BAMARLUM-349764 format. One record per residue (C-alpha): y negated, z negated, x; residue in one letter. Coordinates in steps of 0.1 Angstrom, whole numbers, padded with zeros to 4 digits, always signed. Layout:
! BAMARLUM-349764
YZXA;...
! end
This chain:
! BAMARLUM-349764
+0252-0779-0258M;+0233-0803-0237N;+0210-0779-0209T;+0195-0793-0179P;+0162-0779-0168P;+0165-0749-0150R;+0139-0754-0127H;+0160-0786-0106R;+0189-0763-0101S;+0169-0731-0094R;+0154-0753-0063S;+0186-0767-0053R;+0201-0730-0053G;+0174-0716-0028S;+0183-0742-0007L;+0224-0740-0008I;+0223-0703-0008A;+0219-0684+0030T;+0221-0647+0025L;+0215-0627+0053T;+0201-0592+0041L;+0181-0563+0054A;+0148-0560+0034A;+0159-0567+0004V;+0148-0596-0013A;+0169-0616-0038L;+0169-0615-0077S;+0152-0642-0095T;+0180-0649-0116A;+0199-0662-0087A;+0209-0694-0088G;+0207-0700-0127T;+0233-0726-0141P;+0252-0730-0172L;+0245-0767-0192A;+0271-0792-0175A;+0293-0812-0204S;+0276-0837-0223A;+0295-0863-0201A;+0275-0851-0173G;+0298-0823-0150G;+0286-0805-0119P;+0260-0777-0123W;+0276-0745-0116L;+0257-0718-0098I;+0262-0684-0101C;+0254-0664-0061P;+0224-0640-0062P;+0231-0612-0085A;+0225-0588-0059V;+0239-0583-0024T;+0250-0555-0001K;+0278-0543+0021I;+0280-0559+0051G;+0257-0591+0042A;+0268-0623+0050T;+0276-0648+0020V;+0276-0685+0020N;+0272-0703-0012F;+0276-0734-0023E;+0289-0728-0063T;+0275-0762-0076A;+0248-0790-0076D;+0269-0821-0087N;+0243-0845-0101E;+0267-0874-0109N;+0268-0878-0072G;+0308-0879-0083S;+0332-0857-0059G;+0351-0823-0070F;+0382-0818-0076D;+0376-0784-0073G;+0362-0750-0085T;+0384-0718-0098I;+0373-0684-0101I;+0388-0666-0128A;+0385-0627-0122G;+0382-0611-0093A;+0353-0618-0064L;+0337-0591-0046P;+0360-0577-0021D;+0357-0593+0010G;+0344-0630-0005L;+0368-0657-0009K;+0366-0694-0023I;+0372-0727+0001G;+0364-0758+0007A;+0329-0771+0019S;+0327-0778+0057P;+0304-0807+0043R;+0327-0822+0017G;+0307-0810-0011G;+0311-0780-0036A;+0339-0751-0028P;+0315-0720-0011V;+0323-0685-0015I;+0321-0669+0020T;+0329-0634+0037G;+0312-0602+0039T;+0312-0579+0013P;+0332-0546+0015T;+0326-0526-0018K;+0302-0513-0038V;+0303-0523-0076G;+0299-0548-0102S;+0326-0579-0101F;+0322-0598-0131P;+0340-0636-0126F;+0339-0670-0143T;+0337-0702-0120M;+0355-0733-0137E;+0347-0770-0118A;+0357-0806-0128R;+0343-0837-0110N;+0364-0866-0103N;+0353-0885-0131V;+0366-0855-0156G;+0336-0836-0165S;+0338-0799-0168F;+0318-0770-0167S;+0320-0730-0165S;+0301-0702-0156K;+0303-0666-0162A;+0289-0648-0133C;+0286-0613-0122T;+0279-0601-0089M;+0263-0561-0079D;+0273-0551-0043I;+0254-0524-0034V;+0254-0497-0002P;+0238-0512+0030A;+0208-0489+0029A;+0199-0499-0008S;+0166-0514-0017I;+0175-0527-0054V;+0170-0561-0065E;+0177-0573-0103R;+0161-0598-0126I;+0184-0608-0156S;+0194-0638-0178G;+0222-0642-0202E;+0206-0625-0231D;+0166-0610-0237R;+0151-0643-0238Y;+0163-0657-0207D;+0154-0620-0189T;+0119-0620-0202A;+0116-0661-0191S;+0129-0652-0158Q;+0108-0623-0156I;+0079-0642-0167A;+0080-0666-0132G;+0078-0698-0124Y;+0039-0701-0119K;+0014-0722-0139K;-0009-0698-0161T;-0036-0700-0181P;-0024-0676-0206L;+0008-0664-0222V;+0017-0635-0248Y;+0049-0645-0274I;+0062-0616-0298A;+0093-0611-0315S;+0123-0603-0293G;+0142-0589-0326E;+0116-0557-0333N;+0097-0540-0313Y;+0059-0533-0330P;+0041-0565-0324D;+0058-0567-0284A;+0046-0534-0278L;+0008-0543-0288S;+0014-0574-0268A;+0030-0559-0236A;-0004-0537-0226A;-0026-0565-0235T;-0008-0592-0218A;-0006-0564-0185A;-0044-0561-0185E;-0049-0596-0188R;-0022-0604-0160Q;-0007-0629-0184A;+0032-0630-0190P;+0050-0619-0219L;+0074-0639-0238L;+0095-0633-0267L;+0110-0656-0295T;+0135-0656-0324T;+0116-0652-0360K;+0132-0691-0366K;+0129-0713-0335E;+0118-0707-0303L;+0149-0704-0275P;+0155-0729-0256Y;+0146-0705-0220Y;+0111-0700-0239V;+0106-0739-0240R;+0118-0748-0207T;+0097-0720-0186Q;+0064-0727-0211L;+0071-0768-0205S;+0080-0767-0170A;+0069-0738-0155Y;+0035-0719-0169L;+0019-0746-0185K;-0002-0723-0205P;-0036-0738-0218E;-0034-0711-0244N;-0006-0689-0262I;-0010-0659-0282V;+0012-0652-0311V;+0013-0615-0316V;+0030-0606-0350G;+0029-0622-0383G;+0051-0648-0403E;+0075-0622-0409A;+0080-0620-0373A;+0075-0650-0356V;+0078-0681-0383S;+0054-0713-0386A;+0078-0736-0372D;+0076-0715-0338V;+0041-0722-0343I;+0047-0758-0346A;+0072-0757-0321D;+0048-0738-0293L;+0019-0764-0305S;+0041-0794-0299G;+0049-0786-0262L;+0041-0812-0240S;+0005-0800-0222N;-0006-0793-0259H;-0013-0756-0255P;-0040-0736-0284T;-0022-0713-0299V;-0034-0684-0316T;-0015-0662-0337R;-0026-0622-0343I;-0015-0607-0372A;-0021-0581-0394G;-0016-0564-0431A;+0012-0540-0405D;+0017-0532-0368R;-0009-0509-0368F;-0034-0532-0375E;-0021-0566-0356V;-0027-0536-0324S;-0063-0531-0339R;-0069-0569-0342N;-0051-0576-0306L;-0074-0549-0289I;-0110-0563-0303T;-0103-0598-0304H;-0131-0610-0276P;-0117-0632-0256T;-0077-0626-0256I;-0079-0590-0267G;-0085-0558-0244A;-0111-0562-0221P;-0144-0536-0226S;-0130-0501-0216S;-0138-0467-0223S;-0105-0451-0220S;-0073-0457-0242V;-0039-0449-0246F;-0025-0436-0277V;+0012-0444-0291A;+0033-0435-0322T;+0045-0474-0335G;+0072-0460-0354L;+0092-0458-0324K;+0097-0478-0290F;+0107-0454-0260P;+0069-0438-0254D;+0049-0468-0254A;+0073-0484-0229L;+0059-0472-0202S;+0024-0475-0209A;+0018-0512-0199S;+0018-0508-0162P;-0006-0478-0165A;-0030-0496-0188A;-0030-0526-0161A;-0037-0502-0138K;-0063-0481-0158T;-0081-0510-0176Q;-0070-0490-0212A;-0059-0506-0241P;-0025-0490-0260V;-0034-0487-0294L;-0006-0478-0313L;-0011-0457-0345V;+0013-0440-0374N;+0020-0407-0352G;+0036-0391-0386A;+0002-0396-0397S;-0020-0362-0401T;-0051-0379-0387G;-0067-0414-0374L;-0077-0438-0406T;-0110-0449-0410P;-0103-0483-0391Q;-0089-0465-0359E;-0116-0445-0358K;-0143-0473-0360A;-0123-0492-0332L;-0129-0462-0308L;-0162-0456-0318T;-0173-0494-0313A;-0156-0492-0279R;-0174-0461-0272G;-0143-0444-0259V;-0144-0412-0240S;-0113-0402-0229S;-0079-0407-0247S;-0046-0401-0232T;-0016-0395-0258V;+0020-0402-0248I;+0047-0379-0269G;+0050-0348-0283G;+0034-0337-0314E;+0065-0344-0331D;+0055-0378-0324T;+0016-0382-0322V;+0009-0357-0345S;-0016-0326-0334S;-0039-0341-0366G;-0045-0372-0347I;-0053-0353-0315A;-0075-0337-0331A;-0097-0366-0344D;-0095-0376-0313L;-0112-0353-0300S;-0137-0350-0324V;-0149-0382-0318L;-0161-0371-0285G;-0129-0384-0262A;-0113-0363-0235K;-0079-0358-0250V;-0048-0358-0226T;-0014-0356-0238R;+0016-0366-0215L;+0044-0356-0232D;+0082-0348-0214G;+0117-0332-0229D;+0128-0369-0243D;+0122-0406-0235R;+0127-0403-0199F;+0108-0380-0189L;+0083-0388-0207T;+0080-0425-0193A;+0079-0400-0158A;+0045-0379-0166K;+0030-0417-0176V;+0042-0430-0140V;+0031-0399-0126S;+0003-0395-0145A;-0013-0432-0132T;+0002-0439-0100F;+0006-0423-0068T;+0024-0431-0034A;+0031-0451-0019P;+0040-0482-0039V;+0060-0514-0032D;+0081-0518-0062T;+0091-0491-0087V;+0110-0512-0121Y;+0137-0496-0135L;+0147-0503-0173A;+0173-0490-0202T;+0155-0463-0220G;+0181-0471-0249S;+0162-0506-0259D;+0128-0522-0258F;+0130-0560-0245P;+0133-0559-0210D;+0111-0527-0205A;+0087-0550-0222L;+0080-0581-0205A;+0089-0560-0175G;+0061-0539-0180G;+0043-0567-0177V;+0052-0582-0148L;+0050-0542-0134A;+0014-0542-0145G;+0005-0577-0132R;+0022-0562-0095N;+0002-0529-0098N;+0036-0511-0100S;+0056-0490-0129P;+0083-0486-0148V;+0106-0459-0153L;+0133-0454-0175L;+0170-0449-0170V;+0206-0446-0182R;+0229-0470-0176K;+0245-0450-0148E;+0226-0426-0137C;+0185-0412-0134L;+0175-0379-0149P;+0169-0355-0119A;+0130-0354-0126E;+0128-0395-0127V;+0144-0394-0095A;+0124-0371-0079A;+0094-0394-0095Q;+0108-0423-0077V;+0111-0404-0043R;+0072-0394-0045A;+0062-0428-0051L;+0082-0437-0017A;+0088-0475-0032P;+0100-0506-0006K;+0115-0517-0039H;+0134-0505-0066L;+0142-0535-0092V;+0166-0532-0121L;+0154-0550-0152L;+0184-0568-0171G;+0221-0572-0164G;+0246-0550-0154P;+0256-0548-0194A;+0226-0519-0194V;+0222-0510-0157L;+0246-0506-0131D;+0236-0522-0095A;+0245-0485-0079T;+0211-0471-0095L;+0199-0482-0062G;+0215-0450-0049T;+0196-0431-0073M;+0229-0404-0089P;+0215-0385-0108L;+0226-0377-0146C;+0245-0345-0151N;
! end
């Protein structure tokens, strides 16, 4: 598939989309096109991913790069109630206009053909939220695209990359990236996804790329692809015999590891949920996240040496004793560290405890991510850390009462959903409680 650079169509989308919204920013997912056909068909652009009841929508559906006219755009599926598609007053691509009248997620497909016969199609979803909602969304076509959009579009000197197919190395990378104010991108083992390559070469243009994980997680072919980017970045791999050594090696690296600190977060590397909310906390407190074998009866000699060398005097253990053993906590205390354990009845409440212990009201933004999987929360946690904001874990359709209470206590101006409507409903902006 001959996919065009996204920066061109995103720029175009920002010119042709007009939304009258009250105190709500558009999702960075808005304006993402699907590839035109190889013959050069029109580039279809989804409307903004989130808008409100009563907001005026006037959105041109396509950007015809060939300069050819349109034979028409067809909508398959239902547009949100109150919206319709009609001819452009300027004679260009058809426009979606109207005022949404019903809350919900509305999937539909746009299909277009220009007058030279080239065809394109694009699957879209619009989330319509209540007028009083403060919800926004960052999402992409898959976890790699979502992480790319979360990474943003500004040049940065440093980028971290980890596997999107498994979580351990990405858990280590997220906390360090957040501390270093650098984005985290995800890759498959065998090849660099198109979205990631585009983000790196067209927007981020880093001088240094840190690949976290050995060849079992990220192949030499991906390293070669990264080294061959047009801006010729320096690529450094941080690897180890296992996930725990990777964590230690990343923390202790003198230039791309964790900055010096007398504090540390300790989380299990055997599961992902407890460490997900730690990246923003790590960035705020400048304390690294050390992954350990939580089932072990104590710290390893290598872990003790790392903590001693850093002069750690305060440690925060994330999760209960069934996640990080009492023996590990005891060893931390023997090393002279004040030990605080943050534990809830489940992953959602544990994340809320981490946020409560680290962030105080008011905060501008609270990020919400699914607690059922790791990619969106990892990449989003880095963004949250860079913006001095927390990440809370939620269910697809509701918030546990304690999580909702934590959101209210932080009094955010914005809630940002990390991931598409398949993982998080737009109505989370109204904070519906789980039964």
